[in-house]
C-alpha positions, 0 to 999 in steps of 0.5 A, spaced: 618 527 811 621 533 815 624 536 809 618 535 805 614 539 810 619 545 810 619 545 803 611 546 803 611 551 808 616 555 805 612 554 798 606 556 802 610 563 805 613 565 798 606 565 795 603 569 801 608 574 800 608 574 792 600 575 793 601 581 797 602 588 794 607 592 797 606 600 799 608 605 794 613 610 796 610 617 795 616 621 797 622 621 801 625 627 804 631 629 809 628 629 817 632 634 821 631 636 828 636 643 828 641 646 824 649 645 824 653 651 824 661 652 824 664 658 827 671 660 827 674 661 834 679 667 835 680 665 842 681 658 840 684 659 834 680 653 831 673 652 827 668 649 832 661 646 831 655 648 833 648 644 833 642 648 834 635 647 836 630 652 835 622 652 838 616 649 833 614 656 832 620 660 832 620 662 824 612 663 825 613 668 831 618 674 829 617 677 835 617 672 840 624 671 844 627 664 848 631 662 853 637 659 851 640 652 854 647 651 852 649 644 852 656 641 853 658 635 850 653 637 844 655 633 838 650 630 834 653 623 836 653 625 844 647 628 847 645 634 843 639 629 840 636 627 846 636 633 850 633 637 844 628 632 845 626 633 852 626 640 851 621 639 845 617 635 849 617 639 855 615 645 852 609 642 849 603 646 851 599 640 854 606 638 858 608 645 860 614 643 864 619 648 860 619 654 856 620 654 849 627 654 849 633 654 844 638 649 845 645 650 843 649 644 843 657 645 843 660 640 839 667 637 841 674 637 839 678 636 845 673 635 851 679 633 856 683 640 854 677 644 854 673 642 860 679 642 865 683 646 869 691 645 870 692 639 875 697 638 880 696 631 880 702 627 876 697 621 874 691 626 871 697 630 867 700 623 864 693 621 863 690 627 860 696 630 856 692 635 853 688 637 859 688 644 863 685 649 858 679 650 861 680 658 862 681 659 854 674 655 853 671 659 858 673 665 855 670 662 848 663 661 852 663 668 854 666 672 849 665 669 842 659 664 843 654 667 848 655 674 843 654 670 837 647 666 839 644 673 842 646 676 835 644 671 831 637 669 835 632 672 838 634 670 845 632 672 852 637 674 858 636 667 861 641 662 860 642 655 862 648 650 862 648 642 862 654 639 863 656 631 865 662 628 867 668 633 865 662 637 862 660 637 870 667 639 872 667 645 867 660 647 869 662 647 876 668 651 875 664 657 871 659 657 877 665 658 881 669 663 877 664 666 873 657 665 876 654 670 872 655 667 865 649 662 867 642 663 870 641 655 871 647 650 872 645 642 871 651 639 873 650 631 873 655 626 875 661 632 875 668 629 875 670 632 881 676 627 883 680 632 878 686 635 881 685 631 887 678 634 888 681 641 889 676 645 886 671 643 892 675 648 896 675 653 891 673 660 894 667 662 890 666 668 886 660 672 889 654 674 885 647 677 886 643 675 880 638 669 881 641 662 881 638 655 880 643 650 881 641 642 880 646 637 882 645 629 880 649 623 880 648 615 879 651 609 882 658 611 880 662 609 886 665 612 892 669 618 889 664 620 885 658 619 889 662 623 895 664 629 891 658 630 888 654 630 895 660 634 898 659 639 892 651 640 894 653 641 901 658 646 900 653 650 896 648 649 901 652 651 906 653 658 903 647 659 899 644 665 898 636 668 898 637 668 890 639 661 889 635 655 889 638 649 890 636 641 888 640 635 889 638 628 886 641 621 888 639 616 882 640 610 885 638 606 879 642 609 874 650 609 873 655 614 870 653 612 863 645 613 863 644 618 869 644 624 864 637 623 861 633 622 867 637 627 871 636 633 866 628 631 865 628 632 873 632 638 873 628 641 868 621 640 872 624 643 879 629 649 875 623 651 871 616 650 875 612 651 870 604 652 871 600 646 869 594 649 865 
């Protein structure tokens, strides 16, 4: 009896399905949110992938210029898509959280190599055998990438860098050693444990330009949480009049999911757009 009932239900379902007409597809096109470029780096002696997000009206207004957000870990399977989404949403006129901006996602080749300076810690060297070449990568950003972007797109002088984890370590190193490369620093869950936390003792290079620095981290264990706060405290102790400094502990986030909400919060605080 049970089988008969099931058969009847199946038969009725099939009759209903066949009785409905499927919608007719009119067209199908590819949907893209940006451009994918390859550039040849002489300094790194390799080809590097860039993912570029342009504001919606970029092609319509040929005179307008835009600030640039440089995103480490900027491959399409890393953080480029969701960070570009925040930028697009935040720059809508009815949101007005962030000015319309160009996003440059820097695709990775070997992030352990590019995002770390040489460590004296034997375990670091064993687990990261290709590490220690951040100086080369910083030179690439300064001497090749930024000039390429400025010559290719209509940019303002305002530059922001976003780095998380080892990318946060690199962003901190740039802030300490080459601070004028960027105006805004968004440093999330920085891997300051690297080299026995020695970067925290580095004597920072002085700067005169205005800086906005945002540091955040989640529930990531004692070392990660402590060192992120120590970075903030170090910067706060030496803070200048031309520096705005922000810190956020995201107690309901972890190392894996802190970046998205941290960047949104950073944009709100750093750019301080006036609501219309």
